[in-house]
C-alpha positions in Angstrom: 52.0 5.4 -16.6 49.0 3.3 -17.8 46.3 4.0 -20.3 42.6 3.6 -19.4 39.6 3.9 -21.7 36.4 5.2 -20.1 33.5 2.7 -20.4 30.8 5.1 -19.2 30.5 8.8 -18.8 31.6 10.1 -15.4 29.6 13.1 -14.3 30.6 15.7 -11.7 28.7 15.2 -8.4 28.4 17.6 -5.5 28.2 15.4 -2.4 28.0 18.2 0.1 25.0 20.0 -1.4 21.5 18.8 -2.3 21.2 21.0 -5.4 22.9 19.5 -8.4 23.8 21.6 -11.5 21.8 20.1 -14.4 23.0 18.9 -16.7 26.1 18.0 -14.6 29.4 18.4 -16.4 31.2 15.3 -17.7 34.6 14.7 -16.1 35.5 11.6 -18.2 33.8 10.8 -21.6 32.9 7.3 -22.7 35.3 5.9 -25.3 38.0 8.5 -24.5 41.5 7.3 -23.4 43.2 8.8 -20.4 46.8 8.5 -19.2 47.0 7.7 -15.4 50.0 8.0 -13.1 50.8 6.4 -9.8 52.2 8.4 -6.9 54.4 7.2 -4.1 51.3 6.2 -2.0 49.8 4.0 -4.7 47.2 6.5 -5.6 46.4 6.8 -9.3 45.9 10.3 -10.8 44.6 11.6 -14.1 43.1 14.8 -15.6 39.6 15.3 -16.7 38.2 17.1 -19.8 38.8 20.5 -18.2 42.4 19.7 -17.2 41.6 19.2 -13.5 43.5 16.5 -11.7 41.5 13.6 -10.0 42.4 10.5 -8.0 40.6 7.6 -9.7 42.1 4.8 -7.6 43.8 4.6 -4.2 46.0 2.2 -2.3 46.3 -0.3 -5.1 49.4 -1.5 -6.9 47.5 -1.9 -10.2 44.9 0.8 -11.1 42.3 -1.7 -12.3 42.2 -3.4 -8.8 40.2 -0.4 -7.5 36.4 -1.2 -7.6 35.3 2.4 -8.6 37.9 2.4 -11.4 36.6 -1.0 -12.6 33.1 0.4 -13.0 34.2 3.3 -15.1 37.4 2.3 -17.0 39.1 -0.5 -18.7 42.8 -1.0 -19.0 44.4 -0.8 -22.4 
């Protein structure tokens, strides 16, 4: 387990539809700390503000090596 702090709000996005719900819901809030867990395939999982599970990094030994994760979180 690792702890990550969100450095910018992460909003829900619907990639398969052109109509977005406004305002979009916030999955991860800036300043909040989230525990992340690595699975057997080196994917890193955490839960959002609604308790839903998300993969925030994939195929990396260290969670902060993932570019998307670097943009939204910092390792504590």
